[in-house]
N, C-alpha and C positions, 0 to 999 in steps of 0.2 A: 667495108667497101664503100666507095663513094656512090652517092645517089646518081643514077644516070640522068635524071631530069636536071639535077644541078650541073652536071658536066656538060650536057648537050642541049638543055632546054626542052621543055615539054613538046614544043612544036618542031624540033629538029628532026630531019629525016633519018638521022643516025640513032636517035633515041631507042627505037624498037630493037635494032641490031645490037646496040650496046647493052641493052637489058638482057637479051638472050645470051650474050657472051658472059656477062656477069653471073647469070644464073647457072650456066654450064660450068663455069669455073668453080663456083661454090659447090656444086654437086660433085665435081671431080675431087676437090680438096676434101670433102666429107668422106668420100670413098677411100681416099688415101689414109685419112686419119683412122678409119675403122680397121683397115688392114694393119696399120702400124701398131695399134693398141692391142688387138687380139686377132692375129692372122688365122689361127685355127678356127675360131668361131666364124670369122668372115668367110673362109672357104667352105665351111659347113653350110652357112646360109646360102651361098651361091649355088652349091650343089643341090640343096633343097629347092631353091627357086627353079633351077633347070629341070628337076624332076616334076615339079608342079606344072610347069609350062608344057613339058612333054605330054603329061597326062591330059591337060586341058586340050591340046591339039588332037588327041585321040578320042575325046568324048563324042558321043553321038548327039545329033541335033536336039532330040527330045530331052536329053539330060542337060544340055546347055540351057534350054528354055526353062528348065526347073530352077536354075540358078540365076536366071535373068539375063542371059547372054545369047547373042545370035552367033552364027558361024563366023561372020566377018570380024566381030569383036574378039572372039576367042582366037582366031588366027592372028589378029594384030597383036594380042597379048603374048601369044606363044612365040612369035617371031622376035620379040624384044631380046636384046642381049641380056645375059644374066646379071650384069652389073647395073642395069637400069631397073629400079624398083617399080 
């Protein structure tokens, strides 16, 4: 991928947006590669991630504190789509 600073210049108002688009595209392509290479393993990983997030959402506050999270952080993580690591 082309460097966004080279494309738009470090001071360009479009550089941050271009950087985000490049990063999102890279992440999407990596996800497609993993599905194409081993779809069963990818689906199992997504299912496991969904289960982990469901359990995280159900944890009590004192248990979250034991693992160094607060309720807001746990809720934010639990609400992520399964395809986002």
